[in-house]
C-alpha positions as CSV (number, residue, x, y, z in Angstrom):
1,M,69.2,79.7,-54.6
2,D,66.1,80.6,-56.5
3,T,63.5,82.7,-54.7
4,Q,60.0,81.7,-55.7
5,T,56.7,83.5,-55.1
6,D,54.2,80.6,-54.9
7,K,51.1,82.6,-55.9
8,T,52.8,84.3,-58.9
9,G,54.6,81.3,-60.3
10,I,57.7,83.5,-60.7
11,Q,61.2,82.2,-59.7
12,I,62.8,85.6,-59.1
13,D,66.4,84.6,-59.7
14,R,65.6,82.8,-62.9
15,L,63.5,85.6,-64.2
16,A,66.3,88.1,-63.4
17,E,68.9,86.0,-65.2
18,W,66.6,85.7,-68.3
19,M,66.0,89.4,-68.3
20,D,69.7,90.1,-68.0
21,S,70.3,87.9,-71.1
22,R,67.7,90.0,-73.0
23,G,69.1,93.3,-71.9
24,L,65.9,94.1,-69.9
25,G,67.2,96.2,-67.0
26,S,69.5,95.2,-64.2
27,G,69.5,94.8,-60.5
28,P,67.1,93.1,-58.2
29,I,63.4,92.4,-59.0
30,E,61.3,94.1,-56.4
31,D,57.7,95.0,-55.4
32,V,56.3,91.7,-56.9
33,T,52.5,92.0,-56.8
34,L,49.9,89.6,-58.1
35,L,47.3,91.6,-60.1
36,A,45.1,88.7,-61.2
37,G,45.3,85.0,-60.6
38,G,43.0,82.1,-61.3
39,T,42.5,78.8,-63.1
40,Q,43.7,80.2,-66.5
41,N,46.3,82.9,-66.2
42,L,48.5,84.8,-63.6
43,I,49.3,88.4,-64.1
44,T,52.1,90.0,-61.9
45,R,53.6,93.4,-61.7
46,F,57.1,94.0,-60.5
47,Q,59.8,96.7,-60.6
48,R,63.4,96.6,-61.7
49,L,65.4,99.7,-60.9
50,D,63.2,102.6,-62.1
51,R,61.0,100.6,-64.5
52,Q,57.9,98.6,-64.0
53,Y,56.9,95.4,-65.8
54,V,53.8,93.2,-66.0
55,L,54.3,89.4,-66.5
56,R,51.6,87.2,-67.9
57,R,51.8,83.4,-67.7
58,P,49.5,80.4,-67.5
59,S,48.2,79.3,-64.1
60,L,50.1,76.9,-61.9
61,N,47.8,74.1,-63.0
62,P,47.6,75.1,-66.7
63,R,45.2,73.7,-69.4
64,P,46.9,71.5,-72.0
65,E,47.1,74.3,-74.6
66,A,48.0,77.1,-72.2
67,N,51.6,77.7,-73.4
68,K,50.5,77.8,-77.0
69,T,47.7,80.2,-76.1
70,M,50.2,82.4,-74.3
71,M,52.4,82.7,-77.3
72,R,49.4,83.5,-79.5
73,E,48.5,86.4,-77.2
74,A,52.0,87.7,-77.5
75,Q,51.9,87.4,-81.3
76,V,48.7,89.5,-81.4
77,L,50.1,92.2,-79.2
78,A,53.2,92.3,-81.3
79,A,51.1,92.7,-84.5
80,L,49.1,95.6,-82.9
81,A,52.2,97.7,-82.2
82,G,52.0,101.1,-83.9
83,S,48.2,100.7,-84.6
84,D,45.4,102.9,-83.2
85,V,44.0,99.9,-81.2
86,P,44.6,100.5,-77.5
87,H,46.6,97.6,-76.1
88,P,49.3,96.7,-73.7
89,A,52.7,97.3,-75.3
90,L,54.6,94.0,-75.7
91,M,58.1,94.1,-74.2
92,A,59.5,90.5,-74.6
93,T,58.3,86.9,-74.9
94,C,59.8,83.7,-73.6
95,S,58.8,80.4,-75.1
96,D,61.4,78.5,-73.1
97,E,59.3,76.7,-70.5
98,S,62.4,75.8,-68.4
99,V,62.8,79.5,-67.2
100,L,59.6,79.7,-65.2
101,G,57.9,76.3,-65.9
102,A,55.7,77.9,-68.6
103,C,55.8,80.3,-71.5
104,F,55.3,83.9,-70.6
105,Y,55.6,87.4,-71.8
106,L,56.4,90.9,-70.4
107,M,54.3,94.0,-71.2
108,E,54.1,97.6,-70.2
109,P,51.9,98.4,-67.3
110,I,48.5,100.1,-68.1
111,S,47.3,103.1,-66.1
112,G,43.6,102.5,-66.1
113,F,40.6,100.9,-64.4
114,N,38.2,98.1,-65.2
115,A,34.6,99.3,-64.9
116,V,33.3,95.9,-63.8
117,N,35.6,96.1,-60.7
118,G,34.5,99.6,-59.7
119,M,34.0,103.1,-61.1
120,P,36.3,105.9,-59.9
121,E,35.6,109.6,-60.0
122,P,34.9,111.5,-62.2
123,H,33.3,108.7,-64.1
124,R,31.1,107.6,-61.2
125,S,29.4,110.9,-60.9
126,D,29.1,111.9,-64.6
127,P,26.4,110.1,-66.7
128,A,27.7,112.0,-69.8
129,M,31.1,110.6,-69.3
130,R,29.6,107.1,-68.9
131,R,27.8,107.6,-72.2
132,R,31.1,108.3,-73.9
133,M,32.6,105.2,-72.2
134,G,30.1,103.1,-74.1
135,F,30.9,104.6,-77.4
136,S,34.7,104.3,-76.7
137,L,34.2,100.5,-76.2
138,V,32.7,100.4,-79.7
139,D,35.5,102.5,-81.0
140,G,38.0,99.9,-79.9
141,A,36.2,97.1,-81.7
142,A,35.9,99.2,-84.8
143,A,39.6,100.1,-84.7
144,L,40.5,96.4,-84.4
145,A,38.2,95.5,-87.3
146,R,39.9,98.0,-89.6
147,L,43.3,96.4,-89.3
148,D,44.5,94.4,-92.3
149,Y,45.5,91.1,-90.5
150,L,47.8,90.2,-93.4
151,A,49.6,93.6,-93.4
152,V,50.4,93.3,-89.6
153,G,51.8,89.8,-90.0
154,L,49.0,87.5,-88.8
155,E,48.7,85.3,-91.8
156,G,48.1,81.8,-90.6
157,F,47.0,83.0,-87.2
158,G,43.5,81.6,-87.8
159,R,41.3,79.8,-90.3
160,P,39.1,82.4,-91.9
161,E,37.7,80.0,-94.5
162,N,34.2,78.9,-93.6
163,F,34.5,80.6,-90.2
164,L,30.8,81.4,-89.9
165,E,29.7,78.0,-91.2
166,R,31.8,76.2,-88.5
167,Q,30.4,78.0,-85.5
168,V,27.2,76.1,-84.8
169,S,28.6,72.6,-84.9
170,R,31.7,73.7,-83.0
171,W,29.7,75.0,-80.0
172,Q,27.1,72.1,-80.2
173,E,30.0,69.7,-79.8
174,Q,31.3,71.8,-76.8
175,L,27.9,71.6,-75.1
176,S,27.6,67.8,-75.8
177,S,31.0,67.3,-74.1
178,Y,29.7,68.5,-70.8
179,A,27.8,65.2,-70.5
180,R,31.0,63.7,-69.2
181,Q,30.5,65.7,-66.0
182,A,28.4,63.5,-63.7
183,G,25.4,65.4,-62.3
184,W,25.0,67.9,-65.1
185,P,21.3,68.0,-66.0
186,G,22.0,68.2,-69.7
187,P,21.3,70.7,-72.5
188,E,17.6,70.5,-71.6
189,S,18.4,72.9,-68.7
190,L,19.3,75.6,-71.3
191,E,15.9,76.4,-72.8
192,G,16.3,77.7,-76.3
193,V,19.4,75.8,-77.4
194,E,17.6,73.8,-80.1
195,P,15.7,76.7,-81.8
196,L,18.8,78.8,-81.6
197,S,20.8,76.1,-83.3
198,E,18.2,75.8,-86.0
199,Y,18.1,79.6,-86.5
200,L,21.9,79.9,-86.7
201,S,22.2,77.0,-89.1
202,T,19.6,78.4,-91.5
203,H,20.5,82.1,-91.5
204,I,24.2,82.1,-91.9
205,P,25.3,85.4,-93.7
206,S,26.4,84.8,-97.3
207,G,29.8,86.2,-96.9
208,Y,32.1,88.3,-94.6
209,Q,35.3,90.2,-94.5
210,P,37.9,88.4,-92.4
211,G,39.8,90.4,-89.7
212,I,41.3,90.2,-86.2
213,L,38.7,88.9,-83.7
214,H,39.3,89.5,-80.0
215,G,36.9,86.8,-79.1
216,D,35.7,88.0,-75.7
217,Y,35.1,91.7,-76.3
218,Q,33.1,93.2,-73.4
219,L,33.4,95.6,-70.5
220,A,35.4,93.2,-68.3
221,N,38.2,92.9,-70.9
222,V,39.0,96.6,-71.4
223,M,40.6,99.2,-69.2
224,Y,39.6,102.9,-69.2
225,R,41.7,105.9,-68.7
226,Y,41.4,107.7,-65.3
227,D,41.3,111.1,-66.9
228,S,38.8,110.5,-69.8
229,P,36.1,108.1,-71.1
230,K,38.5,106.7,-73.6
231,L,40.0,103.2,-73.5
232,A,43.5,102.8,-72.0
233,A,43.8,99.2,-73.3
234,I,42.0,96.1,-74.6
235,V,43.2,93.2,-72.5
236,D,42.9,89.4,-72.3
237,W,43.5,88.3,-75.9
238,E,43.5,84.6,-75.3
239,L,40.5,83.9,-77.5
240,S,41.7,86.0,-80.4
241,T,41.8,84.6,-83.9
242,I,41.2,85.5,-87.5
243,G,37.4,85.5,-88.0
244,D,34.5,87.9,-88.4
245,P,35.1,91.1,-86.3
246,L,31.3,91.7,-86.3
247,L,31.2,89.1,-83.6
248,D,33.1,91.4,-81.3
249,L,30.4,94.1,-81.7
250,A,27.8,91.4,-81.2
251,W,29.5,90.3,-78.0
252,I,29.1,93.8,-76.6
253,V,25.4,93.7,-77.4
254,A,24.9,90.2,-76.0
255,T,26.5,91.2,-72.7
256,W,25.1,94.8,-72.5
257,R,22.8,95.9,-69.7
258,G,19.5,97.7,-70.2
259,Y,17.3,95.1,-71.9
260,A,15.6,91.9,-70.7
261,P,16.5,89.4,-69.5
262,E,19.3,91.1,-67.5
263,L,22.5,89.0,-66.9
264,P,23.5,88.3,-63.3
265,V,27.2,88.9,-64.3
266,L,29.3,91.8,-65.8
267,Q,27.4,94.3,-63.7
268,V,28.7,97.9,-63.9
269,E,27.5,100.5,-61.4
270,P,26.2,103.2,-61.8
271,W,24.7,102.3,-65.2
272,D,22.6,105.3,-66.1
273,G,24.2,107.3,-69.0
274,F,25.5,104.3,-70.9
275,P,24.1,104.2,-74.5
276,Q,21.3,101.8,-75.6
277,V,22.3,98.9,-77.8
278,D,20.9,100.4,-81.0
279,E,23.0,103.5,-80.4
280,L,26.1,101.3,-80.0
281,I,25.4,99.5,-83.3
282,A,24.7,102.8,-85.1
283,H,28.0,104.2,-83.8
284,Y,29.9,101.3,-85.2
285,A,28.1,101.6,-88.5
286,D,29.1,105.2,-88.8
287,Q,32.8,104.2,-88.9
288,S,32.7,100.9,-90.7
289,D,32.1,99.7,-94.2
290,R,31.1,96.2,-93.0
291,D,27.7,94.9,-93.9
292,L,25.4,95.0,-90.8
293,S,22.2,94.0,-92.6
294,G,22.4,90.5,-91.0
295,F,23.7,91.7,-87.6
296,N,20.9,90.0,-85.6
297,W,22.5,86.7,-86.6
298,Y,25.8,87.7,-85.0
299,V,24.1,88.7,-81.7
300,V,22.3,85.3,-81.6
301,L,25.6,83.6,-82.2
302,A,27.3,85.6,-79.4
303,C,24.5,84.7,-77.0
304,F,24.6,81.0,-78.0
305,K,28.4,80.7,-77.8
306,L,28.9,82.6,-74.6
307,G,26.0,80.8,-72.9
308,I,27.6,77.5,-73.8
309,I,31.0,78.6,-72.5
310,L,29.5,79.7,-69.2
311,E,27.5,76.5,-68.9
312,G,30.8,74.6,-68.8
313,T,31.6,76.0,-65.4
314,H,28.1,74.9,-64.2
315,A,28.8,71.4,-65.5
316,R,32.1,71.3,-63.6
317,A,30.4,72.6,-60.5
318,C,27.8,69.8,-60.7
319,T,30.6,67.3,-60.3
320,G,32.5,69.2,-57.6
321,K,35.2,70.6,-59.9
322,A,34.2,74.2,-59.5
323,P,32.4,76.2,-56.7
324,R,28.7,75.5,-56.7
325,E,27.7,79.1,-56.1
326,T,29.8,80.2,-59.1
327,G,28.4,77.4,-61.2
328,D,24.8,78.3,-60.4
329,Q,25.4,82.0,-61.1
330,L,26.9,81.2,-64.5
331,H,24.1,78.8,-65.3
332,A,21.6,81.6,-64.6
333,A,23.7,83.8,-67.0
334,A,23.7,81.1,-69.6
335,V,19.9,80.7,-69.4
336,A,19.5,84.5,-69.7
337,L,21.8,84.6,-72.7
338,M,19.8,81.9,-74.5
339,Q,16.6,83.9,-73.9
340,R,18.3,87.0,-75.3
341,G,19.3,85.0,-78.3
342,L,15.7,84.0,-78.9
343,V,14.7,87.7,-78.7
344,W,17.3,88.7,-81.3
345,S,16.4,85.8,-83.6
346,Q,12.9,87.3,-83.8
347,R,13.9,91.0,-83.9
348,R,13.4,93.1,-86.9
349,V,16.4,93.4,-89.2
350,W,18.5,96.2,-87.8
351,L,19.3,97.9,-91.1
């Protein structure tokens, strides 16, 4: 008889049988612990004999493309093996939905912490260490951008042709789709959407060097080592594709603290010691041959795109499909991001 842990979506006996068939340990699966669970993915740690594993699968009520997304994540992790990009080591994948009711993969556990969830010692008491943490975040983005996506087997993983040109219409359509949610006040509640759309459409960089794009690169999606300011791993690769890696750097800048208007999300405490945004950009430029002369455009795009993504939760909250408090908070964040985008659209050219 299968033993199932409702919150984790793992049928223990079926998982053990599948692992046996792949030569992944033996004996009972024990110490099953849900690390993260929500509307998108479930992450569970467990032990088998003297080895620990982490299983990632879609939620119990998955989105239509969830299984495809899960396999894309695994494909990226496999491609990163042996690189200098810190990432969870992929152990095995399962595309057979009959095993657990969804696709999943196994990865090595990461020893590290997420700064958004709390800062341990010595990081908490050392501003100099926090300064290096900020630069380490940029190092991870730069390392990923240096990889040749063709050489690591990711040909066909995305559509690099006209990537930049597609962005504005793609996210305008996303915003328009929220009108299907009854009670949503409409795009007028996001002051700045129209001028940002105009700016982005008329200032598209003339060319770019395609590479692996994480897609949501910010402090909430990395883990730091306990014994140093360096990254232990970049996590949550579900939005990864082949595009312009400068957008990952722009995502850091768009979500960074220390300049107005501040965002009501992604707060890290204590913050003193972390670098200023211009220092982060300069640190990236020192280790990259990418053209940063049009970098303002990328920051505007990051603010525009992330603001529209967050507004989706607000739209769902307006019709009762998401918690109202969460929806209101993310709407406030979306409003702030649009204002940040307007500031960057008028800022002097960085280089």
